[in-house]
N, CA, C and O atoms as a GROMACS GRO file, in nm:
protein
  616
    1UNK      N    1   7.990   6.435  10.974
    1UNK     CA    2   8.063   6.519  10.882
    1UNK      C    3   7.957   6.549  10.763
    1UNK      O    4   7.948   6.661  10.713
    2UNK      N    5   7.890   6.456  10.727
    2UNK     CA    6   7.793   6.463  10.619
    2UNK      C    7   7.700   6.563  10.661
    2UNK      O    8   7.674   6.652  10.580
    3UNK      N    9   7.642   6.567  10.781
    3UNK     CA   10   7.542   6.673  10.818
    3UNK      C   11   7.592   6.826  10.823
    3UNK      O   12   7.521   6.925  10.806
    4UNK      N   13   7.729   6.822  10.849
    4UNK     CA   14   7.785   6.955  10.856
    4UNK      C   15   7.804   7.006  10.700
    4UNK      O   16   7.786   7.125  10.674
    5UNK      N   17   7.840   6.918  10.603
    5UNK     CA   18   7.871   6.949  10.468
    5UNK      C   19   7.725   6.996  10.405
    5UNK      O   20   7.711   7.096  10.333
    6UNK      N   21   7.617   6.903  10.447
    6UNK     CA   22   7.486   6.948  10.407
    6UNK      C   23   7.426   7.078  10.450
    6UNK      O   24   7.356   7.147  10.376
    7UNK      N   25   7.456   7.111  10.575
    7UNK     CA   26   7.432   7.242  10.641
    7UNK      C   27   7.510   7.347  10.573
    7UNK      O   28   7.450   7.448  10.533
    8UNK      N   29   7.636   7.335  10.556
    8UNK     CA   30   7.708   7.422  10.479
    8UNK      C   31   7.653   7.460  10.334
    8UNK      O   32   7.645   7.574  10.289
    9UNK      N   33   7.616   7.340  10.267
    9UNK     CA   34   7.554   7.371  10.143
    9UNK      C   35   7.426   7.458  10.142
    9UNK      O   36   7.403   7.551  10.065
   10UNK      N   37   7.349   7.415  10.237
   10UNK     CA   38   7.198   7.484  10.248
   10UNK      C   39   7.237   7.638  10.281
   10UNK      O   40   7.182   7.729  10.218
   11UNK      N   41   7.324   7.664  10.372
   11UNK     CA   42   7.379   7.795  10.408
   11UNK      C   43   7.414   7.886  10.285
   11UNK      O   44   7.369   8.000  10.269
   12UNK      N   45   7.503   7.818  10.196
   12UNK     CA   46   7.562   7.861  10.095
   12UNK      C   47   7.462   7.900   9.991
   12UNK      O   48   7.477   8.007   9.932
   13UNK      N   49   7.366   7.824   9.965
   13UNK     CA   50   7.254   7.824   9.869
   13UNK      C   51   7.166   7.942   9.909
   13UNK      O   52   7.115   8.018   9.827
   14UNK      N   53   7.153   7.951  10.040
   14UNK     CA   54   7.044   8.063  10.104
   14UNK      C   55   7.105   8.192  10.080
   14UNK      O   56   7.039   8.291  10.050
   15UNK      N   57   7.249   8.193  10.095
   15UNK     CA   58   7.327   8.326  10.094
   15UNK      C   59   7.315   8.361   9.932
   15UNK      O   60   7.292   8.476   9.894
   16UNK      N   61   7.330   8.260   9.848
   16UNK     CA   62   7.340   8.303   9.695
   16UNK      C   63   7.190   8.353   9.655
   16UNK      O   64   7.171   8.439   9.570
   17UNK      N   65   7.100   8.297   9.716
   17UNK     CA   66   6.951   8.332   9.669
   17UNK      C   67   6.918   8.470   9.729
   17UNK      O   68   6.869   8.561   9.663
   18UNK      N   69   6.950   8.477   9.862
   18UNK     CA   70   6.904   8.606   9.947
   18UNK      C   71   7.001   8.701   9.997
   18UNK      O   72   6.974   8.789  10.078
   19UNK      N   73   7.135   8.677   9.939
   19UNK     CA   74   7.223   8.773   9.998
   19UNK      C   75   7.249   8.759  10.158
   19UNK      O   76   7.239   8.656  10.226
   20UNK      N   77   7.284   8.879  10.198
   20UNK     CA   78   7.298   8.897  10.349
   20UNK      C   79   7.180   8.924  10.426
   20UNK      O   80   7.161   9.033  10.482
   21UNK      N   81   7.090   8.813  10.430
   21UNK     CA   82   6.965   8.837  10.505
   21UNK      C   83   6.992   8.794  10.652
   21UNK      O   84   7.087   8.725  10.691
   22UNK      N   85   6.894   8.846  10.726
   22UNK     CA   86   6.901   8.822  10.883
   22UNK      C   87   6.850   8.705  10.912
   22UNK      O   88   6.790   8.653  10.817
   23UNK      N   89   6.852   8.641  11.020
   23UNK     CA   90   6.812   8.508  11.070
   23UNK      C   91   6.706   8.542  11.162
   23UNK      O   92   6.687   8.657  11.203
   24UNK      N   93   6.630   8.429  11.196
   24UNK     CA   94   6.509   8.446  11.290
   24UNK      C   95   6.574   8.486  11.411
   24UNK      O   96   6.688   8.452  11.444
   25UNK      N   97   6.488   8.566  11.482
   25UNK     CA   98   6.547   8.625  11.618
   25UNK      C   99   6.638   8.717  11.624
   25UNK      O  100   6.692   8.745  11.731
   26UNK      N  101   6.668   8.778  11.507
   26UNK     CA  102   6.765   8.914  11.522
   26UNK      C  103   6.899   8.864  11.541
   26UNK      O  104   6.980   8.952  11.569
   27UNK      N  105   6.946   8.741  11.533
   27UNK     CA  106   7.081   8.714  11.569
   27UNK      C  107   7.164   8.752  11.427
   27UNK      O  108   7.113   8.812  11.333
   28UNK      N  109   7.287   8.710  11.432
   28UNK     CA  110   7.366   8.750  11.322
   28UNK      C  111   7.319   8.689  11.196
   28UNK      O  112   7.262   8.580  11.189
   29UNK      N  113   7.347   8.770  11.092
   29UNK     CA  114   7.304   8.728  10.957
   29UNK      C  115   7.388   8.631  10.895
   29UNK      O  116   7.505   8.624  10.933
   30UNK      N  117   7.344   8.550  10.800
   30UNK     CA  118   7.440   8.464  10.724
   30UNK      C  119   7.500   8.540  10.615
   30UNK      O  120   7.438   8.628  10.556
   31UNK      N  121   7.602   8.512  10.591
   31UNK     CA  122   7.695   8.586  10.502
   31UNK      C  123   7.782   8.484  10.429
   31UNK      O  124   7.804   8.372  10.475
   32UNK      N  125   7.831   8.531  10.309
   32UNK     CA  126   7.919   8.441  10.236
   32UNK      C  127   8.012   8.395  10.320
   32UNK      O  128   8.049   8.458  10.420
   33UNK      N  129   8.063   8.262  10.281
   33UNK     CA  130   8.173   8.201  10.353
   33UNK      C  131   8.317   8.242  10.309
   33UNK      O  132   8.411   8.212  10.383
   34UNK      N  133   8.338   8.309  10.196
   34UNK     CA  134   8.446   8.343  10.135
   34UNK      C  135   8.459   8.491  10.100
   34UNK      O  136   8.362   8.543  10.044
   35UNK      N  137   8.561   8.560  10.125
   35UNK     CA  138   8.560   8.685  10.098
   35UNK      C  139   8.645   8.708   9.954
   35UNK      O  140   8.679   8.610   9.889
   36UNK      N  141   8.676   8.838   9.912
   36UNK     CA  142   8.743   8.842   9.773
   36UNK      C  143   8.872   8.776   9.782
   36UNK      O  144   8.931   8.767   9.890
   37UNK      N  145   8.912   8.735   9.687
   37UNK     CA  146   9.053   8.671   9.635
   37UNK      C  147   9.041   8.535   9.717
   37UNK      O  148   9.143   8.490   9.771
   38UNK      N  149   8.925   8.470   9.728
   38UNK     CA  150   8.936   8.355   9.794
   38UNK      C  151   8.921   8.349   9.951
   38UNK      O  152   8.924   8.244  10.015
   39UNK      N  153   8.904   8.478  10.006
   39UNK     CA  154   8.872   8.491  10.143
   39UNK      C  155   8.988   8.475  10.222
   39UNK      O  156   8.968   8.447  10.340
   40UNK      N  157   9.126   8.490  10.177
   40UNK     CA  158   9.232   8.484  10.273
   40UNK      C  159   9.233   8.587  10.377
   40UNK      O  160   9.176   8.694  10.362
   41UNK      N  161   9.304   8.552  10.493
   41UNK     CA  162   9.321   8.645  10.598
   41UNK      C  163   9.409   8.742  10.545
   41UNK      O  164   9.475   8.711  10.445
   42UNK      N  165   9.423   8.877  10.607
   42UNK     CA  166   9.508   8.967  10.589
   42UNK      C  167   9.652   8.917  10.588
   42UNK      O  168   9.686   8.839  10.678
   43UNK      N  169   9.736   8.951  10.501
   43UNK     CA  170   9.873   8.876  10.466
   43UNK      C  171   9.973   8.945  10.563
   43UNK      O  172  10.082   8.889  10.579
   44UNK      N  173   9.947   9.061  10.630
   44UNK     CA  174  10.030   9.125  10.730
   44UNK      C  175  10.000   9.090  10.874
   44UNK      O  176   9.908   9.153  10.927
   45UNK      N  177  10.070   8.990  10.954
   45UNK     CA  178  10.032   8.933  11.065
   45UNK      C  179  10.002   9.059  11.160
   45UNK      O  180   9.913   9.050  11.244
   46UNK      N  181  10.074   9.170  11.146
   46UNK     CA  182  10.049   9.276  11.245
   46UNK      C  183   9.914   9.335  11.222
   46UNK      O  184   9.869   9.402  11.315
   47UNK      N  185   9.841   9.323  11.113
   47UNK     CA  186   9.714   9.371  11.095
   47UNK      C  187   9.608   9.269  11.133
   47UNK      O  188   9.496   9.310  11.165
   48UNK      N  189   9.632   9.157  11.131
   48UNK     CA  190   9.543   9.054  11.186
   48UNK      C  191   9.475   9.087  11.312
   48UNK      O  192   9.551   9.117  11.404
   49UNK      N  193   9.355   9.088  11.335
   49UNK     CA  194   9.263   9.106  11.447
   49UNK      C  195   9.274   9.239  11.505
   49UNK      O  196   9.278   9.261  11.626
   50UNK      N  197   9.280   9.341  11.398
   50UNK     CA  198   9.252   9.480  11.439
   50UNK      C  199   9.140   9.533  11.352
   50UNK      O  200   9.122   9.494  11.237
   51UNK      N  201   9.059   9.631  11.417
   51UNK     CA  202   8.959   9.698  11.348
   51UNK      C  203   8.999   9.775  11.227
   51UNK      O  204   8.922   9.799  11.134
   52UNK      N  205   9.125   9.814  11.232
   52UNK     CA  206   9.189   9.901  11.103
   52UNK      C  207   9.207   9.822  10.996
   52UNK      O  208   9.185   9.862  10.882
   53UNK      N  209   9.254   9.690  11.029
   53UNK     CA  210   9.257   9.589  10.881
   53UNK      C  211   9.133   9.578  10.848
   53UNK      O  212   9.110   9.596  10.729
   54UNK      N  213   9.025   9.548  10.933
   54UNK     CA  214   8.904   9.524  10.877
   54UNK      C  215   8.838   9.638  10.795
   54UNK      O  216   8.766   9.622  10.697
   55UNK      N  217   8.869   9.739  10.842
   55UNK     CA  218   8.828   9.861  10.782
   55UNK      C  219   8.885   9.899  10.650
   55UNK      O  220   8.817   9.956  10.565
   56UNK      N  221   9.014   9.868  10.633
   56UNK     CA  222   9.083   9.867  10.519
   56UNK      C  223   9.042   9.769  10.399
   56UNK      O  224   9.052   9.794  10.279
   57UNK      N  225   8.991   9.650  10.460
   57UNK     CA  226   8.940   9.550  10.371
   57UNK      C  227   8.793   9.612  10.305
   57UNK      O  228   8.765   9.593  10.187
   58UNK      N  229   8.727   9.671  10.377
   58UNK     CA  230   8.594   9.716  10.336
   58UNK      C  231   8.605   9.848  10.280
   58UNK      O  232   8.512   9.882  10.206
   59UNK      N  233   8.695   9.928  10.300
   59UNK     CA  234   8.691  10.058  10.255
   59UNK      C  235   8.842  10.098  10.191
   59UNK      O  236   8.906  10.179  10.257
   60UNK      N  237   8.888  10.057  10.095
   60UNK     CA  238   9.050  10.064  10.032
   60UNK      C  239   9.071  10.222  10.039
   60UNK      O  240   9.183  10.268  10.066
   61UNK      N  241   8.980  10.289  10.019
   61UNK     CA  242   9.001  10.433  10.002
   61UNK      C  243   9.040  10.501  10.144
   61UNK      O  244   9.125  10.590  10.149
   62UNK      N  245   8.982  10.460  10.244
   62UNK     CA  246   8.989  10.508  10.380
   62UNK      C  247   8.952  10.621  10.415
   62UNK      O  248   9.001  10.679  10.512
   63UNK      N  249   8.854  10.674  10.335
   63UNK     CA  250   8.787  10.801  10.337
   63UNK      C  251   8.662  10.790  10.409
   63UNK      O  252   8.563  10.755  10.344
   64UNK      N  253   8.650  10.819  10.554
   64UNK     CA  254   8.537  10.812  10.627
   64UNK      C  255   8.488  10.671  10.662
   64UNK      O  256   8.568  10.582  10.629
   65UNK      N  257   8.373  10.630  10.722
   65UNK     CA  258   8.338  10.489  10.753
   65UNK      C  259   8.306  10.426  10.635
   65UNK      O  260   8.251  10.490  10.546
   66UNK      N  261   8.330  10.326  10.625
   66UNK     CA  262   8.291  10.228  10.512
   66UNK      C  263   8.147  10.186  10.518
   66UNK      O  264   8.092  10.152  10.622
   67UNK      N  265   8.082  10.192  10.385
   67UNK     CA  266   7.944  10.160  10.398
   67UNK      C  267   7.929   9.993  10.358
   67UNK      O  268   7.987   9.924  10.274
   68UNK      N  269   7.832   9.965  10.451
   68UNK     CA  270   7.794   9.811  10.464
   68UNK      C  271   7.662   9.794  10.462
   68UNK      O  272   7.593   9.891  10.494
   69UNK      N  273   7.607   9.682  10.429
   69UNK     CA  274   7.453   9.672  10.426
   69UNK      C  275   7.400   9.657  10.580
   69UNK      O  276   7.486   9.644  10.667
   70UNK      N  277   7.280   9.657  10.614
   70UNK     CA  278   7.240   9.637  10.733
   70UNK      C  279   7.261   9.495  10.798
   70UNK      O  280   7.281   9.481  10.919
   71UNK      N  281   7.256   9.400  10.716
   71UNK     CA  282   7.299   9.272  10.753
   71UNK      C  283   7.447   9.258  10.811
   71UNK      O  284   7.483   9.204  10.916
   72UNK      N  285   7.521   9.320  10.715
   72UNK     CA  286   7.669   9.317  10.738
   72UNK      C  287   7.685   9.392  10.874
   72UNK      O  288   7.754   9.342  10.962
   73UNK      N  289   7.629   9.497  10.891
   73UNK     CA  290   7.646   9.580  11.019
   73UNK      C  291   7.608   9.501  11.151
   73UNK      O  292   7.673   9.503  11.255
   74UNK      N  293   7.497   9.433  11.129
   74UNK     CA  294   7.451   9.346  11.235
   74UNK      C  295   7.551   9.243  11.275
   74UNK      O  296   7.581   9.223  11.393
   75UNK      N  297   7.606   9.173  11.166
   75UNK     CA  298   7.703   9.086  11.198
   75UNK      C  299   7.819   9.144  11.272
   75UNK      O  300   7.859   9.087  11.373
   76UNK      N  301   7.880   9.257  11.226
   76UNK     CA  302   7.986   9.313  11.273
   76UNK      C  303   7.963   9.361  11.416
   76UNK      O  304   8.063   9.356  11.488
   77UNK      N  305   7.845   9.408  11.473
   77UNK     CA  306   7.822   9.439  11.594
   77UNK      C  307   7.800   9.324  11.682
   77UNK      O  308   7.843   9.322  11.797
   78UNK      N  309   7.728   9.223  11.627
   78UNK     CA  310   7.701   9.093  11.688
   78UNK      C  311   7.809   9.023  11.731
   78UNK      O  312   7.811   8.965  11.839
   79UNK      N  313   7.920   9.026  11.634
   79UNK     CA  314   8.046   8.941  11.680
   79UNK      C  315   8.109   8.987  11.793
   79UNK      O  316   8.181   8.909  11.856
   80UNK      N  317   8.090   9.134  11.838
   80UNK     CA  318   8.155   9.172  11.947
   80UNK      C  319   8.137   9.105  12.071
   80UNK      O  320   8.215   9.120  12.165
   81UNK      N  321   8.033   9.031  12.074
   81UNK     CA  322   7.976   8.973  12.195
   81UNK      C  323   8.075   8.841  12.241
   81UNK      O  324   8.076   8.786  12.351
   82UNK      N  325   8.154   8.809  12.126
   82UNK     CA  326   8.255   8.704  12.157
   82UNK      C  327   8.395   8.748  12.206
   82UNK      O  328   8.480   8.666  12.241
   83UNK      N  329   8.413   8.881  12.207
   83UNK     CA  330   8.544   8.906  12.255
   83UNK      C  331   8.567   8.885  12.410
   83UNK      O  332   8.471   8.882  12.486
   84UNK      N  333   8.681   8.871  12.450
   84UNK     CA  334   8.729   8.786  12.571
   84UNK      C  335   8.697   8.879  12.699
   84UNK      O  336   8.664   8.830  12.807
   85UNK      N  337   8.708   8.994  12.681
   85UNK     CA  338   8.677   9.082  12.798
   85UNK      C  339   8.574   9.200  12.778
   85UNK      O  340   8.548   9.235  12.663
   86UNK      N  341   8.516   9.258  12.880
   86UNK     CA  342   8.426   9.362  12.875
   86UNK      C  343   8.504   9.482  12.791
   86UNK      O  344   8.448   9.534  12.694
   87UNK      N  345   8.601   9.512  12.822
   87UNK     CA  346   8.710   9.613  12.760
   87UNK      C  347   8.708   9.580  12.606
   87UNK      O  348   8.669   9.661  12.522
   88UNK      N  349   8.749   9.465  12.579
   88UNK     CA  350   8.756   9.430  12.430
   88UNK      C  351   8.608   9.435  12.351
   88UNK      O  352   8.593   9.461  12.232
   89UNK      N  353   8.514   9.405  12.440
   89UNK     CA  354   8.383   9.394  12.369
   89UNK      C  355   8.345   9.541  12.332
   89UNK      O  356   8.300   9.574  12.222
   90UNK      N  357   8.367   9.628  12.440
   90UNK     CA  358   8.339   9.779  12.414
   90UNK      C  359   8.421   9.849  12.311
   90UNK      O  360   8.377   9.940  12.241
   91UNK      N  361   8.549   9.800  12.304
   91UNK     CA  362   8.653   9.848  12.193
   91UNK      C  363   8.576   9.799  12.067
   91UNK      O  364   8.536   9.885  11.988
   92UNK      N  365   8.554   9.682  12.046
   92UNK     CA  366   8.494   9.628  11.917
   92UNK      C  367   8.366   9.706  11.884
   92UNK      O  368   8.356   9.748  11.768
   93UNK      N  369   8.275   9.728  11.964
   93UNK     CA  370   8.148   9.808  11.942
   93UNK      C  371   8.198   9.953  11.895
   93UNK      O  372   8.158  10.001  11.789
   94UNK      N  373   8.277  10.013  11.971
   94UNK     CA  374   8.304  10.141  11.935
   94UNK      C  375   8.386  10.157  11.810
   94UNK      O  376   8.387  10.266  11.753
   95UNK      N  377   8.463  10.041  11.758
   95UNK     CA  378   8.532  10.046  11.628
   95UNK      C  379   8.425  10.011  11.523
   95UNK      O  380   8.435  10.056  11.408
   96UNK      N  381   8.337   9.942  11.556
   96UNK     CA  382   8.214   9.918  11.451
   96UNK      C  383   8.151  10.054  11.420
   96UNK      O  384   8.141  10.095  11.304
   97UNK      N  385   8.108  10.128  11.532
   97UNK     CA  386   8.030  10.250  11.525
   97UNK      C  387   8.114  10.350  11.448
   97UNK      O  388   8.056  10.432  11.377
   98UNK      N  389   8.259  10.351  11.457
   98UNK     CA  390   8.346  10.452  11.402
   98UNK      C  391   8.370  10.418  11.258
   98UNK      O  392   8.368  10.505  11.171
   99UNK      N  393   8.390  10.305  11.235
   99UNK     CA  394   8.442  10.258  11.106
   99UNK      C  395   8.351  10.219  10.999
   99UNK      O  396   8.395  10.202  10.886
  100UNK      N  397   8.218  10.203  11.027
  100UNK     CA  398   8.106  10.147  10.945
  100UNK      C  399   7.983  10.239  10.957
  100UNK      O  400   7.951  10.301  11.059
  101UNK      N  401   7.920  10.238  10.843
  101UNK     CA  402   7.790  10.305  10.846
  101UNK      C  403   7.693  10.230  10.755
  101UNK      O  404   7.746  10.180  10.656
  102UNK      N  405   7.572  10.212  10.768
  102UNK     CA  406   7.467  10.137  10.700
  102UNK      C  407   7.442  10.202  10.573
  102UNK      O  408   7.413  10.322  10.572
  103UNK      N  409   7.449  10.129  10.457
  103UNK     CA  410   7.421  10.165  10.325
  103UNK      C  411   7.400  10.046  10.253
  103UNK      O  412   7.334   9.953  10.301
  104UNK      N  413   7.456  10.041  10.132
  104UNK     CA  414   7.450   9.925  10.051
  104UNK      C  415   7.560   9.824  10.083
  104UNK      O  416   7.660   9.856  10.147
  105UNK      N  417   7.539   9.702  10.038
  105UNK     CA  418   7.623   9.586  10.078
  105UNK      C  419   7.765   9.614  10.014
  105UNK      O  420   7.783   9.664   9.903
  106UNK      N  421   7.855   9.574  10.096
  106UNK     CA  422   7.996   9.595  10.068
  106UNK      C  423   8.064   9.455  10.024
  106UNK      O  424   8.100   9.375  10.111
  107UNK      N  425   8.081   9.429   9.893
  107UNK     CA  426   8.130   9.290   9.869
  107UNK      C  427   8.278   9.275   9.913
  107UNK      O  428   8.320   9.160   9.922
  108UNK      N  429   8.362   9.376   9.942
  108UNK     CA  430   8.493   9.378   9.984
  108UNK      C  431   8.509   9.339  10.134
  108UNK      O  432   8.615   9.298  10.179
  109UNK      N  433   8.402   9.354  10.205
  109UNK     CA  434   8.413   9.310  10.331
  109UNK      C  435   8.422   9.157  10.359
  109UNK      O  436   8.330   9.083  10.326
  110UNK      N  437   8.536   9.112  10.422
  110UNK     CA  438   8.557   8.972  10.427
  110UNK      C  439   8.456   8.911  10.526
  110UNK      O  440   8.483   8.909  10.646
  111UNK      N  441   8.331   8.855  10.474
  111UNK     CA  442   8.244   8.785  10.584
  111UNK      C  443   8.244   8.633  10.564
  111UNK      O  444   8.273   8.592  10.452
  112UNK      N  445   8.213   8.544  10.661
  112UNK     CA  446   8.220   8.404  10.649
  112UNK      C  447   8.156   8.360  10.765
  112UNK      O  448   8.155   8.424  10.871
  113UNK      N  449   8.099   8.245  10.745
  113UNK     CA  450   8.004   8.184  10.865
  113UNK      C  451   8.071   8.037  10.886
  113UNK      O  452   8.105   7.968  10.790
  114UNK      N  453   8.083   8.005  10.996
  114UNK     CA  454   8.143   7.870  11.054
  114UNK      C  455   8.060   7.828  11.169
  114UNK      O  456   8.040   7.895  11.270
  115UNK      N  457   8.012   7.704  11.140
  115UNK     CA  458   7.915   7.632  11.256
  115UNK      C  459   7.811   7.728  11.295
  115UNK      O  460   7.784   7.748  11.413
  116UNK      N  461   7.752   7.787  11.199
  116UNK     CA  462   7.625   7.885  11.216
  116UNK      C  463   7.658   7.994  11.281
  116UNK      O  464   7.564   8.059  11.328
  117UNK      N  465   7.793   8.045  11.302
  117UNK     CA  466   7.825   8.179  11.351
  117UNK      C  467   7.868   8.267  11.238
  117UNK      O  468   7.959   8.228  11.165
  118UNK      N  469   7.810   8.382  11.218
  118UNK     CA  470   7.861   8.473  11.117
  118UNK      C  471   7.975   8.579  11.154
  118UNK      O  472   7.966   8.641  11.260
  119UNK      N  473   8.068   8.596  11.079
  119UNK     CA  474   8.174   8.693  11.131
  119UNK      C  475   8.208   8.783  11.010
  119UNK      O  476   8.203   8.733  10.898
  120UNK      N  477   8.241   8.903  11.025
  120UNK     CA  478   8.295   8.972  10.910
  120UNK      C  479   8.433   9.069  10.959
  120UNK      O  480   8.456   9.122  11.068
  121UNK      N  481   8.502   9.068  10.853
  121UNK     CA  482   8.625   9.158  10.879
  121UNK      C  483   8.728   9.080  10.962
  121UNK      O  484   8.715   8.959  10.982
  122UNK      N  485   8.828   9.150  11.009
  122UNK     CA  486   8.944   9.098  11.071
  122UNK      C  487   8.875   9.094  11.232
  122UNK      O  488   8.792   9.177  11.268
  123UNK      N  489   8.918   8.999  11.307
  123UNK     CA  490   8.854   8.968  11.430
  123UNK      C  491   8.972   9.025  11.534
  123UNK      O  492   9.091   8.997  11.525
  124UNK      N  493   8.908   9.114  11.638
  124UNK     CA  494   8.985   9.160  11.734
  124UNK      C  495   9.028   9.049  11.842
  124UNK      O  496   8.955   9.034  11.939
  125UNK      N  497   9.146   8.968  11.829
  125UNK     CA  498   9.165   8.857  11.884
  125UNK      C  499   9.260   8.899  11.998
  125UNK      O  500   9.353   8.978  11.980
  126UNK      N  501   9.227   8.836  12.133
  126UNK     CA  502   9.323   8.876  12.244
  126UNK      C  503   9.444   8.785  12.220
  126UNK      O  504   9.454   8.698  12.133
  127UNK      N  505   9.534   8.818  12.312
  127UNK     CA  506   9.656   8.709  12.288
  127UNK      C  507   9.630   8.572  12.317
  127UNK      O  508   9.689   8.489  12.248
  128UNK      N  509   9.553   8.534  12.406
  128UNK     CA  510   9.513   8.388  12.419
  128UNK      C  511   9.456   8.334  12.292
  128UNK      O  512   9.493   8.228  12.243
  129UNK      N  513   9.364   8.412  12.239
  129UNK     CA  514   9.287   8.372  12.112
  129UNK      C  515   9.392   8.364  12.001
  129UNK      O  516   9.391   8.268  11.924
  130UNK      N  517   9.484   8.463  11.989
  130UNK     CA  518   9.578   8.462  11.904
  130UNK      C  519   9.670   8.344  11.891
  130UNK      O  520   9.694   8.289  11.783
  131UNK      N  521   9.720   8.307  12.010
  131UNK     CA  522   9.794   8.177  12.047
  131UNK      C  523   9.719   8.062  12.007
  131UNK      O  524   9.769   7.971  11.941
  132UNK      N  525   9.580   8.065  12.052
  132UNK     CA  526   9.507   7.935  11.994
  132UNK      C  527   9.475   7.928  11.847
  132UNK      O  528   9.460   7.820  11.789
  133UNK      N  529   9.465   8.037  11.793
  133UNK     CA  530   9.437   8.025  11.652
  133UNK      C  531   9.572   7.999  11.580
  133UNK      O  532   9.565   7.929  11.479
  134UNK      N  533   9.691   8.044  11.616
  134UNK     CA  534   9.828   8.000  11.566
  134UNK      C  535   9.862   7.856  11.589
  134UNK      O  536   9.928   7.792  11.507
  135UNK      N  537   9.819   7.809  11.694
  135UNK     CA  538   9.838   7.652  11.720
  135UNK      C  539   9.746   7.585  11.630
  135UNK      O  540   9.792   7.495  11.560
  136UNK      N  541   9.639   7.612  11.622
  136UNK     CA  542   9.536   7.536  11.553
  136UNK      C  543   9.586   7.538  11.402
  136UNK      O  544   9.587   7.434  11.337
  137UNK      N  545   9.624   7.653  11.352
  137UNK     CA  546   9.668   7.679  11.222
  137UNK      C  547   9.787   7.572  11.181
  137UNK      O  548   9.796   7.504  11.079
  138UNK      N  549   9.872   7.580  11.289
  138UNK     CA  550   9.993   7.492  11.261
  138UNK      C  551   9.954   7.351  11.264
  138UNK      O  552  10.022   7.267  11.205
  139UNK      N  553   9.846   7.319  11.332
  139UNK     CA  554   9.815   7.172  11.334
  139UNK      C  555   9.717   7.139  11.210
  139UNK      O  556   9.656   7.032  11.203
  140UNK      N  557   9.706   7.237  11.115
  140UNK     CA  558   9.651   7.210  10.993
  140UNK      C  559   9.505   7.261  10.956
  140UNK      O  560   9.450   7.233  10.849
  141UNK      N  561   9.448   7.339  11.056
  141UNK     CA  562   9.321   7.401  11.038
  141UNK      C  563   9.335   7.530  10.962
  141UNK      O  564   9.420   7.615  10.990
  142UNK      N  565   9.244   7.541  10.863
  142UNK     CA  566   9.257   7.668  10.788
  142UNK      C  567   9.258   7.793  10.885
  142UNK      O  568   9.176   7.810  10.975
  143UNK      N  569   9.361   7.875  10.855
  143UNK     CA  570   9.383   7.988  10.944
  143UNK      C  571   9.258   8.089  10.971
  143UNK      O  572   9.238   8.138  11.083
  144UNK      N  573   9.177   8.115  10.862
  144UNK     CA  574   9.059   8.190  10.905
  144UNK      C  575   8.965   8.098  10.994
  144UNK      O  576   8.912   8.145  11.095
  145UNK      N  577   8.947   7.974  10.958
  145UNK     CA  578   8.875   7.892  11.034
  145UNK      C  579   8.922   7.897  11.189
  145UNK      O  580   8.840   7.923  11.278
  146UNK      N  581   9.029   7.877  11.211
  146UNK     CA  582   9.124   7.866  11.333
  146UNK      C  583   9.085   8.005  11.420
  146UNK      O  584   9.064   8.001  11.541
  147UNK      N  585   9.080   8.116  11.350
  147UNK     CA  586   9.068   8.240  11.418
  147UNK      C  587   8.920   8.238  11.468
  147UNK      O  588   8.890   8.268  11.584
  148UNK      N  589   8.834   8.201  11.378
  148UNK     CA  590   8.689   8.215  11.406
  148UNK      C  591   8.667   8.112  11.524
  148UNK      O  592   8.601   8.154  11.619
  149UNK      N  593   8.709   7.990  11.529
  149UNK     CA  594   8.696   7.903  11.634
  149UNK      C  595   8.751   7.958  11.775
  149UNK      O  596   8.684   7.958  11.879
  150UNK      N  597   8.872   8.001  11.764
  150UNK     CA  598   8.927   8.043  11.872
  150UNK      C  599   8.843   8.157  11.928
  150UNK      O  600   8.798   8.148  12.042
  151UNK      N  601   8.821   8.269  11.849
  151UNK     CA  602   8.742   8.383  11.892
  151UNK      C  603   8.607   8.349  11.941
  151UNK      O  604   8.575   8.418  12.038
  152UNK      N  605   8.512   8.258  11.901
  152UNK     CA  606   8.402   8.240  11.975
  152UNK      C  607   8.411   8.139  12.083
  152UNK      O  608   8.322   8.130  12.167
  153UNK      N  609   8.519   8.061  12.084
  153UNK     CA  610   8.524   7.978  12.217
  153UNK      C  611   8.562   8.041  12.340
  153UNK      O  612   8.648   8.129  12.343
  154UNK      N  613   8.492   7.994  12.454
  154UNK     CA  614   8.514   8.062  12.583
  154UNK      C  615   8.656   8.023  12.633
  154UNK      O  616   8.699   8.068  12.739
   0.00000   0.00000   0.00000
């Protein structure tokens, strides 16, 4: 536990110093662990896990693709590899290409990192992943953490 806390502190410190920089090897970028307003998940359960909810967080005006930094865009595209099926992975990639464009960093985009895995926006959870996240949250795990853990677990 102490090692996890130290790693989290180091990751947070590095984010504060460098912003959303990429990691070695071109993998997902480290991003702030909390989003705006404390980083809570979308309040409307119907919007959780949808690309539309993610886009609304990043671009409240809804006019065209939301502008995000190159690092945020890498996280968004990189997290698609964790979707349950090839169809969901393709839908995720298409949604990112449609809903986001590279520009300046978007502080409204809900980005977080858990256990060395960076994620941004609402996650496209399958039914299995949604059940897993709901069960884990009911057992006391933070709902955002539960979604992340269930999304990246096989």
